[in-house]
C-alpha positions in Angstrom: 0.0 0.0 0.0 1.4 3.4 -1.0 0.3 7.0 -0.6 -2.0 6.8 -3.7 -3.9 3.9 -2.1 -4.2 6.0 1.1 -5.5 9.0 -0.9 -8.1 6.7 -2.6 -9.2 5.4 0.8 -9.6 8.9 2.1 -11.6 10.0 -0.9 -13.9 7.0 -0.7 -14.3 7.4 3.1 -15.7 10.9 2.5 -17.9 9.8 -0.5 -18.4 6.1 -1.2 -20.5 7.0 -4.3 -17.8 9.0 -6.1 -17.0 7.5 -9.5 -13.7 6.1 -10.5 -13.5 8.8 -13.1 -13.8 11.5 -10.5 -11.1 9.9 -8.3 -8.8 9.6 -11.3 -9.2 13.3 -12.0 -8.5 14.3 -8.4 -5.4 12.1 -8.3 -4.3 12.8 -11.9 -4.4 9.1 -12.9 -6.3 7.0 -15.4 -9.7 5.6 -14.6 -8.5 2.0 -15.2 -5.6 2.5 -12.8 -8.0 3.7 -10.1 -10.3 0.8 -10.8 -7.5 -1.7 -10.4 -6.3 -0.1 -7.2 -9.8 -0.1 -5.7 -10.3 -3.7 -6.8 -7.1 -4.7 -5.0 -8.0 -2.8 -1.8 -11.3 -4.7 -1.8 -9.6 -8.1 -2.4 -7.1 -7.4 0.4 -9.9 -6.5 2.8 -8.8 -2.9 3.3 -12.1 -1.7 1.9 -14.8 -3.9 3.4 -17.9 -2.3 2.1 -19.9 0.8 1.3 -22.8 2.2 3.2 -25.2 5.1 3.2 -25.0 7.8 5.9 -28.6 8.5 6.9 -30.0 11.6 8.5 -32.5 9.7 10.8 -34.2 12.9 11.8 -35.6 13.1 8.3 -37.0 9.6 8.6 -38.8 10.1 12.0 -38.1 10.7 15.6 -34.5 10.0 16.4 -32.6 10.2 19.6 -29.1 8.9 19.9 -27.4 7.9 23.1 -24.3 6.1 24.3 -24.6 3.4 27.0 -21.4 2.8 28.9 -21.3 -0.7 30.5 -19.1 -2.2 33.2 -18.9 -6.0 33.4 -17.4 -8.1 36.1 -16.3 -11.1 34.1 -14.4 -11.7 30.9 -17.5 -12.3 28.9 -17.4 -9.3 26.6 -18.2 -11.4 23.5 -21.3 -12.9 25.1 -22.6 -9.5 26.3 -21.7 -7.7 23.0 -23.5 -10.4 21.0 -26.6 -10.2 23.3 -26.7 -6.4 23.1 -26.2 -6.2 19.4 -28.8 -8.8 18.6 -31.6 -7.4 20.8 -34.9 -7.1 18.9 -36.8 -4.3 20.6 -39.2 -2.2 18.6 -38.1 1.5 18.2 -34.6 0.6 19.3 -31.6 0.2 17.0 -28.2 -0.7 18.4 -25.8 0.9 15.9 -22.4 0.1 17.3 -20.8 -1.8 20.2 -17.2 -1.2 21.2 -14.8 -2.7 23.8 -13.0 0.2 25.4 -10.2 0.8 27.8 -10.5 2.8 31.0 -13.2 3.0 33.6 -15.9 1.4 31.4 -15.6 -2.0 29.5 -17.9 -1.2 26.6 -19.8 1.5 24.9 -23.0 0.9 22.9 -24.3 3.5 20.4 -28.1 3.4 20.2 -30.8 5.0 18.2 -34.2 5.3 19.9 -37.6 7.1 19.4 -38.2 8.4 22.9 -36.2 8.7 26.0 -38.4 6.1 27.6 -37.0 3.5 25.1 -33.8 3.6 27.1 -35.6 2.0 30.0 -36.7 -0.9 27.8 -33.1 -1.4 26.6 -31.6 -1.1 30.0 -34.1 -3.6 31.4 -32.8 -6.1 28.8 -29.1 -5.2 29.5 -29.4 -5.6 33.2 -30.8 -9.1 32.8 -27.5 -10.2 31.3 -25.1 -12.0 33.6 -22.0 -10.0 34.5 -23.4 -6.5 34.2 -22.1 -4.3 37.1 -23.0 -0.8 36.1 -24.4 1.3 33.2 -24.4 5.0 32.4 -26.4 6.6 29.6 -25.4 9.8 27.8 -27.8 11.4 25.3 -26.4 13.0 22.1 -27.4 16.6 21.8 -25.7 17.5 18.5 -23.4 15.7 16.0 -20.9 17.5 13.8 -19.5 15.6 10.8 
C-alpha cells in the first residue's frame, strides 16, 4: 500500500459513491488504474464495504445515546452479542465497542423516545456479569 492507495481510501471514506473517473481526475491518474487499485483494496480486505449515511431525523423521531457498561467477568463477546442482537421495537443498536478505561464497553443506540432507554436497560441488566451502566444522550453531531 502506498500514498496513492491511502489517498483513494480517504476520498472513498468521504464519499463512497464517487465515480472512479472523479477519483482519477482528483489524483491525476487514469480511470483503469484507479479501478484496479480499488479492486485490489477490496480483495485485500482494506475496503470492506460501502454504506449510506442516513439523517435519521428526516425519517422520523430519532434520539441517539451512548450506553457505557461495566462488566465483572471476561464475557465481553457474550454481552456484545446479546446487546447487538436485541430485537426491541423502536430501538436500534448501531455500534458496540470494547473500550479501555473506567468502562468496559460503549454501545451507540438510536431510539424514538427517552423512555425507550428503559426498555433497553431492562434487557441489558438481565445479562449475567453487568455491574453498572451509564447513559449519555447526544445533543448534537458535527461531521
